[in-house]
C-alpha positions in Angstrom: 0.0 0.0 0.0 2.8 2.4 1.0 4.8 1.5 -2.1 1.8 2.2 -4.4 1.4 5.6 -2.6 5.0 6.5 -2.9 4.9 5.5 -6.6 1.8 7.7 -7.1 3.6 10.7 -5.4 6.7 10.3 -7.4 4.6 10.2 -10.6 2.7 13.3 -9.6 5.9 15.3 -8.7 7.5 14.2 -12.1 4.5 15.5 -14.0 4.6 18.7 -12.1 8.4 18.9 -12.9 7.7 18.5 -16.5 4.9 20.9 -16.7 7.2 23.5 -15.1 10.0 22.7 -17.6 7.4 22.8 -20.6 6.2 26.1 -19.4 9.6 27.6 -19.2 10.3 26.5 -22.9 6.9 27.8 -24.2 7.3 31.2 -22.4 10.9 31.4 -23.4 11.7 32.3 -19.8 14.4 30.9 -17.3 13.5 28.8 -14.3 15.9 27.2 -11.8 16.0 23.5 -11.4 18.4 21.6 -9.1 20.7 18.9 -10.7 18.6 16.1 -9.5 15.6 17.6 -11.3 17.5 18.1 -14.5 18.6 14.6 -14.5 14.9 13.4 -14.0 13.8 15.7 -16.9 16.4 14.4 -19.3 15.5 10.7 -18.3 11.8 11.6 -19.0 12.5 12.9 -22.3 14.8 9.8 -23.3 12.1 7.6 -22.5 9.7 9.7 -24.7 12.3 10.0 -27.4 11.8 13.9 -27.6 15.4 14.8 -28.9 14.5 18.6 -29.0 13.5 18.7 -25.5 16.5 16.5 -24.4 18.8 19.0 -25.9 17.2 22.0 -24.1 17.5 20.1 -20.8 21.1 19.6 -21.6 21.7 23.2 -22.4 20.0 24.1 -19.1 22.3 21.6 -17.2 25.3 23.3 -18.9 24.1 26.6 -17.9 23.3 25.9 -14.2 25.8 23.1 -13.5 28.8 23.2 -15.8 31.0 21.4 -13.3 28.6 18.6 -12.2 30.2 15.3 -12.8 26.8 13.5 -12.7 25.3 15.9 -15.3 28.4 15.4 -17.6 27.8 11.5 -17.5 24.2 12.0 -18.3 25.2 14.1 -21.1 27.4 11.5 -22.5 24.5 9.0 -22.2 22.4 11.4 -24.1 25.0 11.5 -26.8 25.3 7.7 -26.9 21.5 7.5 -27.4 21.8 10.0 -30.4 24.5 7.6 -32.0 27.2 10.2 -31.2 29.4 7.6 -29.2 32.6 9.2 -30.2 31.7 12.5 -29.0 30.3 11.1 -25.8 33.7 9.3 -25.3 35.7 12.6 -25.7 33.2 14.2 -23.0 33.8 11.3 -20.8 37.6 11.6 -21.2 37.6 15.3 -20.0 36.2 14.3 -16.6 38.0 10.8 -16.3 40.3 12.4 -13.5 37.3 13.3 -11.4 35.0 10.3 -12.0 37.1 7.3 -12.6 35.9 5.7 -9.5 32.2 6.2 -10.4 30.4 3.1 -11.5 28.0 5.1 -13.6 31.1 6.7 -15.3 32.7 3.4 -15.9 29.5 1.9 -17.3 28.9 4.9 -19.8 32.4 4.7 -21.0 32.2 1.0 -21.6 29.0 1.5 -23.5 30.7 4.2 -25.6 33.6 1.8 -26.6 31.1 -0.9 -27.3 29.0 1.5 -29.6 32.4 2.3 -31.4 32.9 -1.5 -31.8 36.0 -1.4 -29.6 34.9 -4.5 -27.8 38.1 -5.4 -25.9 38.3 -1.8 -24.6 34.6 -2.2 -23.4 35.2 -5.7 -22.0 38.2 -4.4 -19.8 35.9 -1.8 -18.2 33.1 -4.2 -17.8 35.3 -6.6 -16.0 36.2 -3.9 -13.5 32.7 -3.5 -12.8 32.1 -7.2 -12.7 34.7 -7.5 -10.1 32.9 -5.0 -7.9 29.6 -6.8 -8.3 29.6 -10.2 -10.0 25.6 -10.3 -9.8 25.0 -7.0 -11.5 22.5 -8.1 -14.3 23.2 -5.3 -16.6 27.0 -5.9 -16.5 26.6 -9.6 -17.0 24.3 -8.9 -20.0 26.8 -6.4 -21.4 29.8 -8.8 -21.0 27.8 -11.5 -22.7 27.0 -9.1 -25.7 30.7 -8.1 -26.0 31.9 -11.7 -26.3 29.1 -12.3 -28.9 30.1 -9.3 -30.8 33.9 -10.7 -30.8 32.6 -14.2 -32.0 33.5 -15.9 -28.6 30.3 -17.7 -28.1 31.4 -20.1 -25.4 32.6 -17.3 -23.3 29.2 -15.5 -23.8 27.5 -18.6 -22.8 29.5 -18.6 -19.3 28.1 -15.2 -18.6 24.6 -15.9 -19.8 24.3 -19.0 -17.6 25.1 -16.7 -14.5 22.4 -14.3 -15.8 20.0 -17.1 -16.0 20.4 -18.2 -12.5 19.8 -14.5 -11.5 16.9 -13.6 -13.9 15.4 -17.0 -15.0 12.3 -15.1 -16.5 14.3 -12.9 -18.7 13.3 -14.1 -22.2 16.0 -12.0 -23.9 18.7 -14.0 -21.9 17.2 -17.3 -23.1 17.1 -16.2 -26.7 20.7 -15.1 -26.6 22.0 -18.3 -25.1 20.1 -20.4 -27.4 21.6 -18.4 -30.4 25.0 -18.8 -29.0 24.7 -22.5 -28.8 23.3 -22.6 -32.2 26.4 -20.7 -33.7 28.8 -23.1 -32.1 26.5 -26.1 -33.3 26.3 -27.0 -29.7 22.8 -28.3 -29.7 23.5 -31.3 -27.6 25.3 -29.1 -25.0 22.2 -26.8 -24.9 19.8 -29.7 -24.4 21.9 -30.9 -21.4 22.1 -27.5 -19.8 18.4 -26.7 -20.5 17.2 -30.1 -19.0 19.5 -29.7 -15.8 18.0 -26.2 -15.4 14.7 -27.8 -15.8 15.5 -30.4 -13.1 15.9 -27.6 -10.7 13.1 -25.3 -12.2 10.4 -27.7 -13.5 7.8 -25.0 -13.7 10.0 -22.6 -16.0 7.8 -22.1 -19.1 10.9 -20.3 -20.7 13.3 -23.3 -20.1 10.7 -25.7 -21.7 10.0 -23.4 -24.6 13.9 -22.9 -25.4 14.4 -26.6 -25.1 11.8 -26.9 -27.7 13.6 -24.3 -29.8 16.7 -26.2 -29.8 15.1 -29.4 -30.7 13.6 -27.5 -33.5 16.9 -26.4 -34.8 17.9 -30.1 -34.7 14.9 -30.9 -36.6 13.8 -33.2 -33.9 10.2 -31.7 -34.0 8.5 -34.6 -31.9 10.6 -33.6 -28.9 10.2 -30.1 -29.7 6.4 -30.4 -29.7 6.5 -32.2 -26.4 8.7 -29.4 -24.7 6.2 -26.8 -26.2 3.3 -28.5 -24.7 4.9 -28.4 -21.2 5.6 -24.7 -21.8 1.8 -24.2 -22.4 0.6 -26.4 -19.6 2.8 -24.3 -17.3 1.7 -20.9 -18.8 -1.4 -21.2 -20.8 -1.4 -17.6 -22.2 2.3 -17.9 -23.5 1.4 -17.3 -27.1 5.0 -17.9 -28.3 4.8 -21.5 -27.3 1.5 -22.2 -29.5 3.3 -20.5 -32.5 6.3 -22.6 -32.1 4.4 -25.8 -31.7 2.4 -24.9 -34.8 5.6 -24.6 -36.7 7.0 -28.0 -35.6 3.6 -29.6 -36.3 3.6 -28.0 -39.9 7.3 -29.4 -40.2 6.0 -32.9 -39.5 3.0 -32.4 -42.0 0.4 -32.3 -39.2 -1.2 -29.3 -41.0 -4.5 -29.6 -39.4 -3.1 -29.6 -36.0 -0.8 -26.7 -36.7 -3.6 -24.7 -37.8 -5.6 -25.7 -34.5 -2.5 -24.5 -32.5 -2.3 -21.2 -34.3 -5.9 -20.7 -33.6 -5.6 -21.4 -30.0 -3.2 -18.5 -29.7 -5.9 -16.1 -30.9 -7.7 -16.2 -27.6 -4.7 -14.6 -25.8 -3.1 -12.3 -28.5 -4.3 -10.9 -31.8 -2.5 -12.9 -34.6 0.2 -11.1 -36.6 0.4 -11.0 -40.5 3.2 -13.8 -40.4 0.7 -16.0 -38.3 -1.9 -15.6 -41.1 0.6 -16.4 -43.6 1.8 -19.5 -42.0 -1.8 -20.6 -41.5 -2.2 -20.0 -45.5 0.8 -22.3 -46.1 -0.9 -24.9 -44.0 -4.0 -24.8 -45.8 -2.2 -24.7 -49.1 -0.3 -27.9 -48.2 -3.8 -29.4 -47.4 -4.9 -28.5 -51.0 -7.5 -26.1 -49.6 -6.5 -23.3 -51.9 -9.6 -21.0 -51.3 -8.9 -21.2 -47.6 -5.2 -20.5 -48.2 -6.0 -17.5 -50.3 -8.2 -16.2 -47.6 -5.5 -16.3 -45.0 -2.9 -14.9 -47.4 -5.1 -12.0 -48.0 -5.5 -11.6 -44.2 -1.8 -11.5 -44.0 -1.3 -8.6 -46.5 -4.3 -6.8 -44.9 -2.7 -7.1 -41.5 0.8 -5.9 -43.1 0.6 -4.5 -46.7 4.5 -4.7 -46.9 4.5 -8.4 -46.5 5.9 -9.2 -49.8 5.9 -13.0 -49.4 2.2 -12.6 -48.8 1.5 -11.0 -52.0 3.8 -13.5 -53.7 1.9 -16.5 -52.2 -1.3 -15.1 -53.4 0.0 -14.9 -56.9 1.4 -18.4 -56.9 -2.1 -19.9 -55.7 -3.9 -17.8 -58.6 -1.4 -18.9 -61.0 -2.0 -22.4 -60.1 -5.7 -22.0 -60.4 -5.1 -20.6 -64.0 -6.1 -17.1 -63.0 -3.0 -15.4 -64.7 -4.2 -12.0 -65.0 -5.0 -11.8 -61.1 -1.8 -13.4 -60.4 0.1 -10.8 -62.5 -1.3 -8.1 -60.3 -0.2 -9.7 -57.1 3.2 -10.6 -58.2 3.8 -7.1 -59.4 2.8 -5.7 -56.0 5.5 -8.2 -54.4 8.1 -6.9 -56.8 7.2 -3.4 -55.7 8.1 -4.4 -52.3 11.2 -6.3 -53.1 12.6 -5.8 -56.5 15.8 -8.0 -55.8 14.0 -11.3 -55.1 14.8 -14.0 -57.8 11.7 -16.1 -57.0 9.4 -13.1 -57.6 11.1 -12.4 -60.9 11.1 -15.8 -62.0 7.4 -16.2 -61.2 6.6 -12.9 -63.0 8.6 -14.1 -66.0 6.5 -17.3 -66.2 3.2 -15.6 -65.9 4.0 -13.0 -68.5 5.0 -16.0 -70.8 1.7 -17.8 -70.3 -0.5 -14.8 -71.0 1.6 -14.1 -74.2 3.5 -11.1 -73.2 6.7 -12.4 -74.5 8.9 -9.2 -74.4 8.1 -8.7 -70.7 8.8 -12.2 -70.1 12.2 -12.1 -71.7 13.0 -9.0 -69.7 12.0 -10.7 -66.6 14.3 -13.8 -67.4 17.1 -11.6 -68.1 16.6 -9.9 -64.6 16.5 -13.2 -63.0 20.0 -14.2 -64.6 21.5 -10.8 -63.6 20.4 -11.5 -59.9 21.1 -15.3 -59.8 22.5 -17.6 -62.2 23.1 -20.9 -60.2 19.7 -22.6 -61.0 19.9 -24.5 -64.1 15.9 -24.2 -64.5 16.2 -20.3 -65.1 18.4 -21.0 -68.2 16.1 -23.9 -69.4 13.0 -21.7 -69.0 14.5 -18.7 -70.7 15.8 -20.8 -73.6 12.3 -22.4 -74.0 10.7 -19.0 -74.2 13.1 -18.0 -77.2 12.7 -21.4 -78.8 9.0 -21.3 -78.6 9.1 -17.8 -80.3 11.0 -19.5 -83.0 14.5 -17.8 -82.1 16.5 -21.0 -82.1 19.8 -19.4 -82.4 19.3 -17.2 -79.5 17.8 -20.3 -77.4 21.0 -22.1 -78.2 23.3 -19.2 -77.2 21.5 -18.9 -73.8 22.1 -22.7 -73.0 25.6 -22.4 -74.0 26.0 -19.6 -71.7 24.2 -21.5 -69.0 26.7 -24.4 -69.5 29.4 -22.1 -68.4 27.9 -21.8 -65.0 26.4 -25.4 -64.8 28.9 -27.9 -66.5 27.4 -30.7 -64.5 23.7 -29.9 -65.4 22.6 -32.9 -67.6 19.4 -31.1 -68.4 21.2 -28.2 -70.0 23.2 -30.7 -72.1 20.1 -32.6 -73.2 18.1 -29.6 -74.0 20.9 -28.1 -76.0 21.6 -31.3 -77.9 17.7 -31.4 -78.8 17.9 -27.8 -80.1 21.1 -28.5 -82.1 19.5 -31.6 -83.6 16.5 -29.8 -84.8 18.7 -26.9 -86.0 20.6 -29.4 -88.3 23.8 -29.5 -86.4 23.8 -33.3 -85.7 27.5 -33.6 -84.9 27.5 -31.1 -82.0 24.0 -32.6 -80.9 25.3 -36.0 -80.5 28.5 -35.0 -78.8 26.4 -33.0 -76.3 23.9 -35.9 -75.9 26.9 -38.2 -75.1 28.2 -35.6 -72.4 24.7 -35.6 -70.9 24.6 -39.4 -70.7 27.9 -39.4 -68.8 26.6 -36.9 -66.3 23.3 -38.4 -65.5 21.9 -41.2 -67.9 18.4 -41.3 -66.3 17.6 -37.7 -67.1 17.4 -38.4 -70.8 13.8 -39.1 -70.3 13.2 -35.6 -69.5 14.4 -34.8 -73.0 12.1 -37.4 -74.6 9.2 -35.8 -72.7 10.2 -32.3 -74.0 10.8 -33.5 -77.5 9.5 -36.8 -78.2 10.4 -36.7 -81.8 14.0 -36.9 -81.1 13.6 -40.6 -80.5 13.5 -41.2 -84.1 17.1 -40.3 -84.6 19.1 -43.6 -85.1 22.3 -42.2 -84.0 20.9 -40.9 -80.8 19.2 -44.3 -79.9 22.6 -46.0 -80.5 24.4 -43.8 -78.1 21.5 -44.4 -75.5 21.7 -48.1 -76.0 25.6 -47.9 -75.8 25.5 -46.2 -72.2 22.8 -48.4 -71.0 25.0 -51.3 -71.4 
């Protein structure tokens, strides 16, 4: 009761303090504030993100208390928040002889070094603070971060473990330690540590959740689902566990159960665009395309910048033969992400199907500019040219593709067929022979693409020779 009353009084006093400061600014007047009041004013506007008023409060501090060490430290902290860490460090170095024993000063200087990516200098200072108080959660967290930034993940894990013992309900710490274990491929070590933690803290919903996350990373989804279930059992309203469980269920092709898990989360938290998108993918895998479309539409309504949502809609519509509608949605996806190869490839295919050949050709060229390591791109582009009776250009495209994919039997087979039709049987048979050496079985793809080439006796002789 007394704590609530004290908090109420503190809030009321802060409001009065801020109102007085605002009045001074609006009237372009000068009021006196003591140094503690100015610190509180600066902290308030830092939390509000009001840069203009922070600067005015700093100017007032410089005017009233130019020699206050505490206010100079506060000024440096403000500079760091403005991404001016180099200037902040210079300010701190000016008062180092006066404040070198101040924990607040040391911490602020360490943060300045960290922001400037001078991680060893930051660590040296944080270590001094750690020696003073080995249970300081903020210092432990910063040391762990510095080691992560230096790529020393095992050392980071040591400090994150200490932090977990002190703050077992800090989800950011659980996330960080899981990430560090992942970066060193230490999944089994993580599982052992999390299980040991659970032995001593069986009702920690976060421990069960991140045990599930590690299993998920190992693609051991059955154990992951079990861990997420325990997390939900301990804390029914923990939405993250429902979503994680749904992901693992979908990975195991239990799409109906995944959808149910997503829906169960709705009673505790409004679904995000990504949740709707994931549900759409589940319905798509169940061949319930109308339902899939419905959820993909919900996703882009929730977040109109979700390019994958627009892309997913275009894919479903294209599959349904609704090419002109699909074109509209793939264009929207490309507006949001103009460097995505999959989007451009789909755009090219749609343009080709509706007969817009020039647009399709431009799109295929864009795909090749962005990425040339998928043989299918070269095959599709050459097919477009060949179907438009430009065999020389189609052949040229495949020769170019061969430079990037010398082991792609499909490119060799397709090129041999084009050359055979173009009257260059010698080169065609040589390439066909090369293709058989690379992958004999893939010759059937060529016969499916151009059935009449089976009529060539020399080609069939080669085929029979390699069959033996």
